[in-house]
C-alpha positions as CSV (number, residue, x, y, z in Angstrom):
1,M,0.0,0.0,0.0
2,I,1.2,3.5,-0.9
3,A,0.7,6.1,1.8
4,C,1.5,9.7,2.6
5,G,3.2,10.8,5.8
6,S,1.5,13.5,7.7
7,L,4.9,15.2,8.4
8,G,4.3,17.0,5.0
9,F,1.5,18.9,6.7
10,T,2.8,19.8,10.2
11,R,1.5,23.4,10.0
12,Q,-2.1,22.1,9.6
13,S,-4.5,20.3,11.9
14,F,-4.8,16.6,11.6
15,S,-8.2,16.9,9.9
16,R,-6.8,19.4,7.4
17,A,-3.7,17.2,6.8
18,C,-6.0,14.3,6.0
19,A,-8.1,16.3,3.6
20,E,-4.9,17.5,1.8
21,I,-3.5,14.0,1.6
22,A,-6.8,12.7,0.1
23,R,-6.8,15.5,-2.3
24,L,-3.4,14.4,-3.6
25,G,-4.8,11.0,-4.5
26,F,-3.7,8.9,-1.5
27,K,-5.9,6.4,0.2
28,A,-3.6,5.7,3.2
29,I,-1.7,7.8,5.7
30,D,1.4,7.5,8.0
31,I,0.4,9.4,11.1
32,A,2.9,11.6,12.9
33,V,2.8,11.2,16.7
34,M,5.7,13.5,17.5
35,E,6.0,15.4,20.8
36,S,5.9,19.2,20.2
37,W,5.8,18.8,16.5
38,A,2.9,16.9,14.8
39,H,0.1,15.7,14.8
40,F,-0.6,14.1,18.2
41,N,1.6,14.7,21.3
42,P,2.4,11.5,23.2
43,S,2.3,13.5,26.5
44,E,-1.4,14.4,25.7
45,L,-2.1,10.8,24.6
46,A,-0.8,9.6,28.0
47,T,-3.4,11.8,29.7
48,N,-6.4,11.1,27.4
49,V,-5.9,8.7,24.6
50,E,-9.6,8.2,24.0
51,D,-10.2,11.8,22.8
52,A,-7.2,11.6,20.4
53,V,-8.6,8.3,19.0
54,A,-12.0,10.0,18.4
55,V,-10.3,13.0,16.6
56,A,-8.3,10.6,14.4
57,R,-11.1,8.4,13.5
58,S,-13.3,11.3,12.5
59,A,-10.6,12.8,10.3
60,L,-9.7,9.5,8.7
61,A,-13.4,8.6,8.0
62,T,-14.1,12.0,6.5
63,S,-11.1,11.7,4.2
64,S,-11.5,8.0,3.5
65,L,-7.9,7.3,4.6
66,T,-6.5,4.1,6.0
67,P,-3.9,4.5,8.7
68,I,-1.0,2.2,8.0
69,A,1.6,3.3,10.5
70,L,2.5,5.8,13.2
71,N,5.7,7.8,12.9
72,A,6.4,8.4,16.5
73,S,8.7,9.9,19.1
74,A,7.8,10.3,22.7
75,G,10.2,13.2,23.1
76,A,11.9,11.7,26.1
77,S,14.2,8.7,26.8
78,D,13.9,8.7,30.6
79,P,11.8,5.7,31.5
80,N,9.6,7.6,34.0
81,T,8.5,9.9,31.1
82,E,8.8,7.7,28.1
83,T,7.1,4.6,29.4
84,P,3.6,6.1,29.9
85,R,3.9,8.1,26.7
86,F,5.0,5.0,24.7
87,R,2.3,2.9,26.2
88,A,-0.3,5.5,25.1
89,I,1.2,5.5,21.6
90,C,0.7,1.7,21.5
91,E,-2.9,2.1,22.7
92,F,-3.5,4.8,20.0
93,A,-2.1,2.4,17.4
94,A,-4.1,-0.5,18.5
95,A,-7.3,1.5,18.6
96,L,-6.8,2.7,15.0
97,E,-5.7,-0.9,14.0
98,V,-2.3,0.4,12.9
99,P,0.0,-2.6,12.4
100,V,3.4,-0.8,12.9
101,I,5.0,2.0,14.9
102,C,8.0,3.7,13.3
103,Y,10.0,5.0,16.3
104,A,12.9,7.4,16.7
105,A,16.4,5.7,17.0
106,P,18.7,6.2,20.0
107,I,21.5,8.7,19.8
108,E,25.1,7.6,20.1
109,A,25.7,9.4,23.4
110,V,23.4,7.1,25.4
111,G,25.7,4.1,24.9
112,F,24.8,0.8,23.2
113,E,24.0,-1.3,26.2
114,R,21.8,1.4,27.8
115,A,20.0,1.8,24.4
116,L,19.4,-2.0,24.2
117,R,17.7,-2.0,27.6
118,R,15.5,0.9,26.6
119,Y,14.3,-0.6,23.4
120,E,13.8,-4.1,24.9
121,R,11.3,-2.4,27.2
122,L,9.7,-0.6,24.2
123,A,9.5,-3.7,22.0
124,A,7.9,-5.6,24.8
125,M,5.2,-3.0,25.3
126,A,4.5,-2.9,21.5
127,A,4.2,-6.7,21.4
128,E,1.8,-6.6,24.3
129,A,-0.4,-4.2,22.3
130,G,-0.2,-6.3,19.2
131,V,1.8,-3.8,17.3
132,V,5.2,-4.2,15.5
133,L,8.0,-1.8,16.6
134,A,10.2,-0.7,13.8
135,V,13.0,1.7,14.8
136,E,14.2,4.0,12.0
137,A,17.7,3.5,10.6
138,H,18.4,7.3,10.7
139,A,21.4,9.5,10.0
140,R,22.8,11.3,13.1
141,T,21.7,8.5,15.4
142,M,23.2,5.3,16.7
143,L,21.6,3.4,13.8
144,E,23.0,5.4,10.9
145,T,25.0,2.5,9.5
146,P,23.7,-0.9,8.4
147,E,26.1,-2.9,10.6
148,V,25.0,-1.2,13.8
149,A,21.3,-1.2,12.8
150,V,21.3,-4.9,12.2
151,Q,23.3,-5.7,15.4
152,F,20.9,-3.6,17.4
153,C,17.7,-5.2,16.1
154,E,19.1,-8.8,16.2
155,A,19.8,-8.3,19.9
156,I,16.2,-7.5,20.7
157,P,13.4,-10.0,20.0
158,G,10.5,-8.4,18.2
159,L,12.4,-5.2,17.1
160,Y,12.5,-4.4,13.4
161,L,13.5,-1.5,11.1
162,T,11.9,1.3,9.3
163,L,14.0,2.1,6.2
164,D,14.2,5.6,4.7
165,P,16.8,5.2,2.0
166,S,17.6,8.9,2.1
167,H,19.5,8.3,5.4
168,M,21.7,5.7,3.7
169,W,22.9,8.4,1.2
170,A,22.8,11.6,3.2
171,G,24.4,10.0,6.3
172,P,27.9,8.5,6.7
173,H,27.1,5.4,4.7
174,Q,27.1,7.5,1.5
175,G,25.1,5.1,-0.6
176,G,27.1,1.9,0.1
177,S,25.3,-1.4,0.0
178,F,22.8,-2.0,2.8
179,D,21.3,-5.3,1.6
180,E,21.6,-6.7,5.1
181,L,18.8,-4.4,6.3
182,Y,16.1,-5.7,3.9
183,P,15.1,-8.8,5.9
184,L,14.5,-6.7,9.0
185,V,12.4,-3.9,7.3
186,R,8.8,-3.7,8.3
187,H,8.0,-0.2,7.2
188,T,9.5,2.3,4.7
189,H,9.7,6.1,4.0
190,W,10.4,7.6,0.6
191,R,12.1,10.7,-0.7
192,D,15.2,11.5,-2.8
193,A,18.4,12.8,-1.2
194,G,21.9,13.9,-1.9
195,M,25.2,12.9,-0.3
196,A,25.2,15.2,2.7
197,W,22.9,15.9,5.6
198,E,21.9,19.3,4.3
199,H,20.6,17.4,1.2
200,V,18.6,14.8,3.1
201,Q,15.5,15.9,1.1
202,M,15.7,16.7,-2.6
203,P,13.3,16.8,-5.5
204,V,12.7,13.4,-7.0
205,G,15.4,12.6,-9.6
206,E,17.8,15.3,-8.5
207,G,19.3,13.3,-5.7
208,N,21.5,10.2,-5.5
209,V,19.1,7.7,-4.0
210,D,18.7,4.5,-6.2
211,L,15.0,4.4,-5.5
212,R,14.2,1.6,-7.9
213,G,17.2,-0.4,-6.7
214,V,16.0,-0.2,-3.1
215,M,12.5,-1.3,-4.2
216,R,14.0,-4.3,-6.0
217,G,16.0,-5.2,-2.9
218,L,12.9,-5.0,-0.7
219,K,10.9,-7.1,-3.2
220,K,13.7,-9.8,-3.2
221,A,13.6,-9.9,0.6
222,G,9.8,-10.5,0.5
223,Y,8.8,-7.1,1.9
224,Q,5.1,-6.9,2.5
225,G,4.8,-3.6,4.2
226,A,3.7,-0.1,3.2
227,Y,5.5,2.5,1.1
228,A,5.0,5.9,2.8
229,V,6.0,9.1,0.9
230,E,7.8,11.4,3.4
231,Y,8.5,14.8,2.2
232,I,8.6,17.0,5.3
233,D,7.3,20.6,5.1
234,T,9.9,21.9,7.6
235,F,12.9,20.6,5.5
236,P,14.4,22.3,2.5
237,N,13.2,21.4,-1.0
238,F,9.6,20.7,0.1
239,S,6.7,20.9,-2.3
240,Y,3.4,19.2,-2.7
241,R,4.5,18.4,-6.2
242,E,7.3,16.2,-4.9
243,I,4.8,14.2,-2.9
244,S,2.8,13.6,-6.0
245,V,5.8,12.8,-8.1
246,M,7.1,10.2,-5.6
247,R,3.6,8.6,-5.4
248,R,3.6,8.1,-9.1
249,L,7.1,6.7,-9.1
250,L,6.1,4.2,-6.4
251,E,3.0,3.2,-8.3
252,Q,5.0,2.6,-11.5
253,T,7.9,0.8,-9.8
254,I,6.0,-1.6,-7.5
255,G,3.2,-2.1,-9.9
256,G,0.6,-0.9,-7.4
257,S,-1.6,2.1,-7.0
258,A,-2.4,4.7,-4.4
259,S,-5.2,2.5,-3.1
260,A,-3.6,-1.0,-3.2
């Protein structure tokens, strides 16, 4: 299924974001649940998840959109704060019948063993809620190289990856092979990018990302998840046109459509 990430509409309410995504021809959405950013704050979910579910269901129904993932960050790593927020994220996902949560990766400074303990706790909570936890292999985090991303996920039962190929080019990996990631991928984000962090978002076809090659690699690995377009409106080179261009490229390459 091809979806659109709501991070392309952070300046708009969730209902308006859904309407715009539907207007662009999508039938599915990757919902941002990012503290102090968009579109639902985990701190508020932890206080009253039922109202957030009602708001989301109404907007989704009005726009005829299917939620296929949450793109989430609790905005905290301290267990006393993160645990109730992440549990609420899981409850939100389960209520909306969302199968996977893409979650922010740990930063290098926390240390590998400490990060493992943290994500073991998160993966267990997600599994209890019946949701897959797929941490993002993201530049400028501990998981910015394939070797560490694989090592990290293989050390934690039930933890998988979200792949955004732009980070494999704009980060230190610089477009090298990352075939070892494909078997662990349970969700994907899509945009073009150059070979430096300041070019992590570029117009389709103007960057260096081998988009079709990545799609072939995923298909070979038996990937069954969604393809979410993620052009972010607070990053450079954003335009609604790029969202539409990437949607058409995904349709042509995977042989699907915006609705299947």
